[in-house]
Biopython code that builds the backbone (N, CA, C, O; Angstrom):
import numpy as np
from Bio.PDB.StructureBuilder import StructureBuilder

atoms = [
    (1, "UNK", "N", (-25.921, -13.666, 14.241)),
    (1, "UNK", "CA", (-24.938, -13.686, 15.311)),
    (1, "UNK", "C", (-25.301, -12.672, 16.396)),
    (1, "UNK", "O", (-25.158, -12.962, 17.584)),
    (2, "UNK", "N", (-25.764, -11.502, 16.004)),
    (2, "UNK", "CA", (-26.129, -10.476, 16.971)),
    (2, "UNK", "C", (-27.632, -10.293, 16.988)),
    (2, "UNK", "O", (-28.266, -10.206, 15.937)),
    (3, "UNK", "N", (-28.204, -10.234, 18.184)),
    (3, "UNK", "CA", (-29.644, -10.014, 18.294)),
    (3, "UNK", "C", (-30.000, -8.542, 18.241)),
    (3, "UNK", "O", (-31.096, -8.171, 17.820)),
    (4, "UNK", "N", (-29.066, -7.707, 18.672)),
    (4, "UNK", "CA", (-29.328, -6.272, 18.633)),
    (4, "UNK", "C", (-28.000, -5.517, 18.559)),
    (4, "UNK", "O", (-26.928, -6.119, 18.497)),
    (5, "UNK", "N", (-28.095, -4.214, 18.567)),
    (5, "UNK", "CA", (-26.908, -3.375, 18.411)),
    (5, "UNK", "C", (-25.952, -3.508, 19.589)),
    (5, "UNK", "O", (-24.738, -3.421, 19.406)),
    (6, "UNK", "N", (-26.472, -3.717, 20.789)),
    (6, "UNK", "CA", (-25.592, -3.803, 21.957)),
    (6, "UNK", "C", (-24.678, -5.028, 21.867)),
    (6, "UNK", "O", (-23.529, -4.974, 22.305)),
    (7, "UNK", "N", (-25.175, -6.123, 21.305)),
    (7, "UNK", "CA", (-24.318, -7.303, 21.110)),
    (7, "UNK", "C", (-23.167, -6.981, 20.169)),
    (7, "UNK", "O", (-22.030, -7.394, 20.397)),
    (8, "UNK", "N", (-23.473, -6.238, 19.107)),
    (8, "UNK", "CA", (-22.421, -5.856, 18.165)),
    (8, "UNK", "C", (-21.391, -4.958, 18.833)),
    (8, "UNK", "O", (-20.191, -5.118, 18.614)),
    (9, "UNK", "N", (-21.855, -4.013, 19.646)),
    (9, "UNK", "CA", (-20.936, -3.097, 20.327)),
    (9, "UNK", "C", (-20.008, -3.890, 21.255)),
    (9, "UNK", "O", (-18.805, -3.630, 21.293)),
    (10, "UNK", "N", (-20.548, -4.840, 21.990)),
    (10, "UNK", "CA", (-19.719, -5.670, 22.875)),
    (10, "UNK", "C", (-18.697, -6.444, 22.053)),
    (10, "UNK", "O", (-17.523, -6.498, 22.417)),
    (11, "UNK", "N", (-19.131, -7.040, 20.954)),
    (11, "UNK", "CA", (-18.230, -7.787, 20.081)),
    (11, "UNK", "C", (-17.129, -6.887, 19.537)),
    (11, "UNK", "O", (-15.956, -7.261, 19.542)),
    (12, "UNK", "N", (-17.506, -5.703, 19.069)),
    (12, "UNK", "CA", (-16.533, -4.779, 18.499)),
    (12, "UNK", "C", (-15.525, -4.332, 19.551)),
    (12, "UNK", "O", (-14.331, -4.243, 19.266)),
    (13, "UNK", "N", (-15.992, -4.054, 20.757)),
    (13, "UNK", "CA", (-15.088, -3.630, 21.841)),
    (13, "UNK", "C", (-14.116, -4.757, 22.186)),
    (13, "UNK", "O", (-12.933, -4.500, 22.404)),
    (14, "UNK", "N", (-14.591, -5.987, 22.237)),
    (14, "UNK", "CA", (-13.698, -7.118, 22.539)),
    (14, "UNK", "C", (-12.629, -7.288, 21.462)),
    (14, "UNK", "O", (-11.459, -7.512, 21.772)),
    (15, "UNK", "N", (-13.033, -7.180, 20.209)),
    (15, "UNK", "CA", (-12.063, -7.298, 19.116)),
    (15, "UNK", "C", (-11.061, -6.151, 19.182)),
    (15, "UNK", "O", (-9.867, -6.359, 18.969)),
    (16, "UNK", "N", (-11.540, -4.939, 19.476)),
    (16, "UNK", "CA", (-10.651, -3.792, 19.573)),
    (16, "UNK", "C", (-9.658, -3.960, 20.724)),
    (16, "UNK", "O", (-8.477, -3.652, 20.567)),
    (17, "UNK", "N", (-10.119, -4.440, 21.866)),
    (17, "UNK", "CA", (-9.224, -4.660, 23.007)),
    (17, "UNK", "C", (-8.181, -5.725, 22.692)),
    (17, "UNK", "O", (-7.030, -5.615, 23.115)),
    (18, "UNK", "N", (-8.581, -6.752, 21.951)),
    (18, "UNK", "CA", (-7.634, -7.784, 21.544)),
    (18, "UNK", "C", (-6.551, -7.189, 20.648)),
    (18, "UNK", "O", (-5.367, -7.486, 20.811)),
    (19, "UNK", "N", (-6.967, -6.343, 19.696)),
    (19, "UNK", "CA", (-5.988, -5.686, 18.830)),
    (19, "UNK", "C", (-5.093, -4.754, 19.627)),
    (19, "UNK", "O", (-3.882, -4.722, 19.408)),
    (20, "UNK", "N", (-5.670, -3.998, 20.547)),
    (20, "UNK", "CA", (-4.900, -3.055, 21.343)),
    (20, "UNK", "C", (-3.844, -3.775, 22.178)),
    (20, "UNK", "O", (-2.703, -3.319, 22.260)),
    (21, "UNK", "N", (-4.211, -4.887, 22.793)),
    (21, "UNK", "CA", (-3.250, -5.659, 23.580)),
    (21, "UNK", "C", (-2.118, -6.159, 22.690)),
    (21, "UNK", "O", (-0.952, -6.121, 23.083)),
    (22, "UNK", "N", (-2.456, -6.623, 21.503)),
    (22, "UNK", "CA", (-1.438, -7.119, 20.584)),
    (22, "UNK", "C", (-0.514, -5.985, 20.138)),
    (22, "UNK", "O", (0.700, -6.168, 20.051)),
    (23, "UNK", "N", (-1.090, -4.815, 19.857)),
    (23, "UNK", "CA", (-0.280, -3.675, 19.426)),
    (23, "UNK", "C", (0.666, -3.223, 20.528)),
    (23, "UNK", "O", (1.817, -2.885, 20.250)),
    (24, "UNK", "N", (0.205, -3.211, 21.766)),
    (24, "UNK", "CA", (1.064, -2.807, 22.893)),
    (24, "UNK", "C", (2.243, -3.766, 23.028)),
    (24, "UNK", "O", (3.374, -3.329, 23.243)),
    (25, "UNK", "N", (1.992, -5.055, 22.905)),
    (25, "UNK", "CA", (3.074, -6.043, 22.991)),
    (25, "UNK", "C", (4.096, -5.796, 21.882)),
    (25, "UNK", "O", (5.299, -5.805, 22.141)),
    (26, "UNK", "N", (3.638, -5.577, 20.666)),
    (26, "UNK", "CA", (4.553, -5.349, 19.543)),
    (26, "UNK", "C", (5.351, -4.062, 19.743)),
    (26, "UNK", "O", (6.547, -4.024, 19.451)),
    (27, "UNK", "N", (4.700, -3.008, 20.238)),
    (27, "UNK", "CA", (5.409, -1.749, 20.458)),
    (27, "UNK", "C", (6.513, -1.931, 21.490)),
    (27, "UNK", "O", (7.623, -1.431, 21.304)),
    (28, "UNK", "N", (6.223, -2.640, 22.574)),
    (28, "UNK", "CA", (7.252, -2.861, 23.592)),
    (28, "UNK", "C", (8.404, -3.711, 23.054)),
    (28, "UNK", "O", (9.565, -3.454, 23.373)),
    (29, "UNK", "N", (8.087, -4.716, 22.243)),
    (29, "UNK", "CA", (9.144, -5.528, 21.637)),
    (29, "UNK", "C", (10.005, -4.671, 20.715)),
    (29, "UNK", "O", (11.228, -4.807, 20.697)),
    (30, "UNK", "N", (9.365, -3.792, 19.951)),
    (30, "UNK", "CA", (10.083, -2.937, 19.010)),
    (30, "UNK", "C", (10.983, -1.962, 19.760)),
    (30, "UNK", "O", (12.134, -1.762, 19.373)),
    (31, "UNK", "N", (10.467, -1.349, 20.838)),
    (31, "UNK", "CA", (11.267, -0.420, 21.636)),
    (31, "UNK", "C", (12.443, -1.140, 22.296)),
    (31, "UNK", "O", (13.552, -0.609, 22.353)),
    (32, "UNK", "N", (12.194, -2.351, 22.793)),
    (32, "UNK", "CA", (13.257, -3.133, 23.422)),
    (32, "UNK", "C", (14.352, -3.433, 22.403)),
    (32, "UNK", "O", (15.540, -3.342, 22.712)),
    (33, "UNK", "N", (13.947, -3.790, 21.197)),
    (33, "UNK", "CA", (14.919, -4.096, 20.145)),
    (33, "UNK", "C", (15.741, -2.850, 19.803)),
    (33, "UNK", "O", (16.957, -2.936, 19.628)),
    (34, "UNK", "N", (15.080, -1.696, 19.708)),
    (34, "UNK", "CA", (15.802, -0.462, 19.393)),
    (34, "UNK", "C", (16.744, -0.075, 20.527)),
    (34, "UNK", "O", (17.849, 0.408, 20.279)),
    (35, "UNK", "N", (16.311, -0.287, 21.776)),
    (35, "UNK", "CA", (17.144, 0.065, 22.922)),
    (35, "UNK", "C", (18.382, -0.828, 22.993)),
    (35, "UNK", "O", (19.475, -0.350, 23.300)),
    (36, "UNK", "N", (18.219, -2.111, 22.714)),
    (36, "UNK", "CA", (19.346, -3.049, 22.736)),
    (36, "UNK", "C", (20.381, -2.664, 21.689)),
    (36, "UNK", "O", (21.583, -2.787, 21.926)),
    (37, "UNK", "N", (19.919, -2.198, 20.534)),
    (37, "UNK", "CA", (20.829, -1.871, 19.436)),
    (37, "UNK", "C", (21.222, -0.394, 19.405)),
    (37, "UNK", "O", (21.868, 0.059, 18.460)),
    (38, "UNK", "N", (20.834, 0.351, 20.431)),
    (38, "UNK", "CA", (21.124, 1.779, 20.469)),
    (38, "UNK", "C", (22.633, 2.009, 20.601)),
    (38, "UNK", "O", (23.304, 1.365, 21.408)),
    (39, "UNK", "N", (23.139, 2.915, 19.814)),
    (39, "UNK", "CA", (24.550, 3.265, 19.895)),
    (39, "UNK", "C", (25.469, 2.316, 19.148)),
    (39, "UNK", "O", (26.683, 2.517, 19.145)),
    (40, "UNK", "N", (24.926, 1.293, 18.520)),
    (40, "UNK", "CA", (25.754, 0.340, 17.785)),
    (40, "UNK", "C", (25.869, 0.726, 16.319)),
    (40, "UNK", "O", (26.553, 0.058, 15.543)),
    (41, "UNK", "N", (25.200, 1.801, 15.949)),
    (41, "UNK", "CA", (25.253, 2.243, 14.554)),
    (41, "UNK", "C", (24.458, 1.355, 13.628)),
    (41, "UNK", "O", (24.614, 1.422, 12.409)),
    (42, "UNK", "N", (23.602, 0.517, 14.200)),
    (42, "UNK", "CA", (22.817, -0.402, 13.372)),
    (42, "UNK", "C", (21.583, 0.315, 12.825)),
    (42, "UNK", "O", (20.841, 0.959, 13.566)),
    (43, "UNK", "N", (21.386, 0.192, 11.550)),
    (43, "UNK", "CA", (20.190, 0.769, 10.947)),
    (43, "UNK", "C", (19.032, -0.201, 11.133)),
    (43, "UNK", "O", (19.204, -1.346, 11.551)),
    (44, "UNK", "N", (17.856, 0.301, 10.808)),
    (44, "UNK", "CA", (16.686, -0.572, 10.927)),
    (44, "UNK", "C", (16.853, -1.737, 9.969)),
    (44, "UNK", "O", (17.056, -1.561, 8.767)),
    (45, "UNK", "N", (16.762, -2.924, 10.532)),
    (45, "UNK", "CA", (17.008, -4.120, 9.734)),
    (45, "UNK", "C", (15.739, -4.819, 9.305)),
    (45, "UNK", "O", (14.630, -4.329, 9.519)),
    (46, "UNK", "N", (15.925, -5.975, 8.695)),
    (46, "UNK", "CA", (14.780, -6.717, 8.176)),
    (46, "UNK", "C", (13.903, -7.235, 9.306)),
    (46, "UNK", "O", (12.700, -7.416, 9.118)),
    (47, "UNK", "N", (14.491, -7.478, 10.489)),
    (47, "UNK", "CA", (13.683, -7.962, 11.616)),
    (47, "UNK", "C", (12.604, -6.947, 11.963)),
    (47, "UNK", "O", (11.473, -7.325, 12.272)),
    (48, "UNK", "N", (12.941, -5.666, 11.914)),
    (48, "UNK", "CA", (11.976, -4.622, 12.251)),
    (48, "UNK", "C", (10.846, -4.594, 11.227)),
    (48, "UNK", "O", (9.681, -4.416, 11.583)),
    (49, "UNK", "N", (11.195, -4.769, 9.964)),
    (49, "UNK", "CA", (10.158, -4.762, 8.941)),
    (49, "UNK", "C", (9.278, -5.998, 9.052)),
    (49, "UNK", "O", (8.081, -5.928, 8.774)),
    (50, "UNK", "N", (9.850, -7.127, 9.455)),
    (50, "UNK", "CA", (9.036, -8.321, 9.667)),
    (50, "UNK", "C", (8.060, -8.087, 10.810)),
    (50, "UNK", "O", (6.909, -8.519, 10.747)),
    (51, "UNK", "N", (8.521, -7.401, 11.859)),
    (51, "UNK", "CA", (7.664, -7.092, 12.994)),
    (51, "UNK", "C", (6.498, -6.211, 12.569)),
    (51, "UNK", "O", (5.364, -6.428, 12.996)),
    (52, "UNK", "N", (6.772, -5.225, 11.734)),
    (52, "UNK", "CA", (5.718, -4.346, 11.232)),
    (52, "UNK", "C", (4.747, -5.137, 10.354)),
    (52, "UNK", "O", (3.537, -4.920, 10.415)),
    (53, "UNK", "N", (5.270, -6.045, 9.547)),
    (53, "UNK", "CA", (4.402, -6.875, 8.702)),
    (53, "UNK", "C", (3.485, -7.759, 9.538)),
    (53, "UNK", "O", (2.312, -7.932, 9.208)),
    (54, "UNK", "N", (4.023, -8.317, 10.620)),
    (54, "UNK", "CA", (3.205, -9.156, 11.503)),
    (54, "UNK", "C", (2.083, -8.326, 12.108)),
    (54, "UNK", "O", (0.940, -8.776, 12.186)),
    (55, "UNK", "N", (2.416, -7.109, 12.537)),
    (55, "UNK", "CA", (1.404, -6.222, 13.109)),
    (55, "UNK", "C", (0.320, -5.920, 12.076)),
    (55, "UNK", "O", (-0.867, -5.951, 12.397)),
    (56, "UNK", "N", (0.715, -5.633, 10.857)),
    (56, "UNK", "CA", (-0.243, -5.325, 9.797)),
    (56, "UNK", "C", (-1.130, -6.529, 9.486)),
    (56, "UNK", "O", (-2.334, -6.379, 9.276)),
    (57, "UNK", "N", (-0.537, -7.715, 9.458)),
    (57, "UNK", "CA", (-1.321, -8.919, 9.183)),
    (57, "UNK", "C", (-2.348, -9.160, 10.278)),
    (57, "UNK", "O", (-3.493, -9.509, 9.991)),
    (58, "UNK", "N", (-1.944, -8.974, 11.531)),
    (58, "UNK", "CA", (-2.885, -9.183, 12.614)),
    (58, "UNK", "C", (-3.984, -8.125, 12.617)),
    (58, "UNK", "O", (-5.131, -8.415, 12.955)),
    (59, "UNK", "N", (-3.634, -6.908, 12.241)),
    (59, "UNK", "CA", (-4.654, -5.862, 12.129)),
    (59, "UNK", "C", (-5.691, -6.266, 11.079)),
    (59, "UNK", "O", (-6.890, -6.086, 11.288)),
    (60, "UNK", "N", (-5.229, -6.809, 9.956)),
    (60, "UNK", "CA", (-6.163, -7.257, 8.921)),
    (60, "UNK", "C", (-7.060, -8.389, 9.430)),
    (60, "UNK", "O", (-8.242, -8.450, 9.095)),
    (61, "UNK", "N", (-6.490, -9.280, 10.238)),
    (61, "UNK", "CA", (-7.290, -10.368, 10.805)),
    (61, "UNK", "C", (-8.385, -9.806, 11.694)),
    (61, "UNK", "O", (-9.535, -10.234, 11.601)),
    (62, "UNK", "N", (-8.043, -8.843, 12.564)),
    (62, "UNK", "CA", (-9.041, -8.267, 13.457)),
    (62, "UNK", "C", (-10.111, -7.514, 12.676)),
    (62, "UNK", "O", (-11.293, -7.589, 13.009)),
    (63, "UNK", "N", (-9.703, -6.794, 11.646)),
    (63, "UNK", "CA", (-10.678, -6.077, 10.812)),
    (63, "UNK", "C", (-11.594, -7.093, 10.122)),
    (63, "UNK", "O", (-12.800, -6.870, 10.015)),
    (64, "UNK", "N", (-11.025, -8.198, 9.660)),
    (64, "UNK", "CA", (-11.831, -9.234, 8.999)),
    (64, "UNK", "C", (-12.850, -9.810, 9.973)),
    (64, "UNK", "O", (-14.000, -10.043, 9.601)),
    (65, "UNK", "N", (-12.435, -10.043, 11.226)),
    (65, "UNK", "CA", (-13.385, -10.538, 12.227)),
    (65, "UNK", "C", (-14.531, -9.552, 12.399)),
    (65, "UNK", "O", (-15.691, -9.952, 12.489)),
    (66, "UNK", "N", (-14.205, -8.261, 12.446)),
    (66, "UNK", "CA", (-15.249, -7.244, 12.603)),
    (66, "UNK", "C", (-16.184, -7.238, 11.394)),
    (66, "UNK", "O", (-17.397, -7.100, 11.552)),
    (67, "UNK", "N", (-15.630, -7.387, 10.194)),
    (67, "UNK", "CA", (-16.452, -7.415, 8.970)),
    (67, "UNK", "C", (-17.378, -8.620, 8.988)),
    (67, "UNK", "O", (-18.551, -8.506, 8.633)),
    (68, "UNK", "N", (-16.868, -9.764, 9.396)),
    (68, "UNK", "CA", (-17.711, -10.960, 9.474)),
    (68, "UNK", "C", (-18.828, -10.744, 10.491)),
    (68, "UNK", "O", (-19.973, -11.134, 10.261)),
    (69, "UNK", "N", (-18.483, -10.120, 11.615)),
    (69, "UNK", "CA", (-19.501, -9.839, 12.627)),
    (69, "UNK", "C", (-20.594, -8.933, 12.103)),
    (69, "UNK", "O", (-21.773, -9.159, 12.378)),
    (70, "UNK", "N", (-20.219, -7.912, 11.351)),
    (70, "UNK", "CA", (-21.209, -6.994, 10.776)),
    (70, "UNK", "C", (-22.048, -7.714, 9.732)),
    (70, "UNK", "O", (-23.261, -7.518, 9.666)),
    (71, "UNK", "N", (-21.412, -8.542, 8.917)),
    (71, "UNK", "CA", (-22.129, -9.239, 7.850)),
    (71, "UNK", "C", (-23.148, -10.228, 8.414)),
    (71, "UNK", "O", (-24.179, -10.479, 7.791)),
    (72, "UNK", "N", (-22.865, -10.786, 9.583)),
    (72, "UNK", "CA", (-23.787, -11.764, 10.161)),
    (72, "UNK", "C", (-24.838, -11.116, 11.053)),
    (72, "UNK", "O", (-25.679, -11.810, 11.624)),
    (73, "UNK", "N", (-24.797, -9.800, 11.176)),
    (73, "UNK", "CA", (-25.786, -9.097, 11.991)),
    (73, "UNK", "C", (-27.118, -9.063, 11.236)),
    (73, "UNK", "O", (-27.194, -8.499, 10.145)),
    (74, "UNK", "N", (-28.142, -9.647, 11.794)),
    (74, "UNK", "CA", (-29.430, -9.703, 11.071)),
    (74, "UNK", "C", (-30.087, -8.339, 10.942)),
    (74, "UNK", "O", (-31.167, -8.226, 10.362)),
]
sb = StructureBuilder()
sb.init_structure("model")
sb.init_model(0)
sb.init_chain("A")
sb.init_seg("    ")
for serial, (resi, resn, name, xyz) in enumerate(atoms, 1):
    if name == "N":
        sb.init_residue(resn, " ", resi, " ")
    sb.init_atom(name, np.array(xyz, "f"), 0.0, 1.0, " ", f" {name:<3s}", serial, name[0])
structure = sb.get_structure()
């Protein structure tokens, strides 16, 4: 898949930027949810934990892509 180290670096940076964009979106959604429920006495609910689980699952997907990229590097 990669002819040299620079190809791998480009691939890794693209995967990292994809993860970073996804993390920023999730953080803003989480902050918005907390702000909407601020002052209502609501504790962290199951929706918040589902959001964290989604973030963790996507992080694993991005890490898996990076592992596949490294494994296919000749």
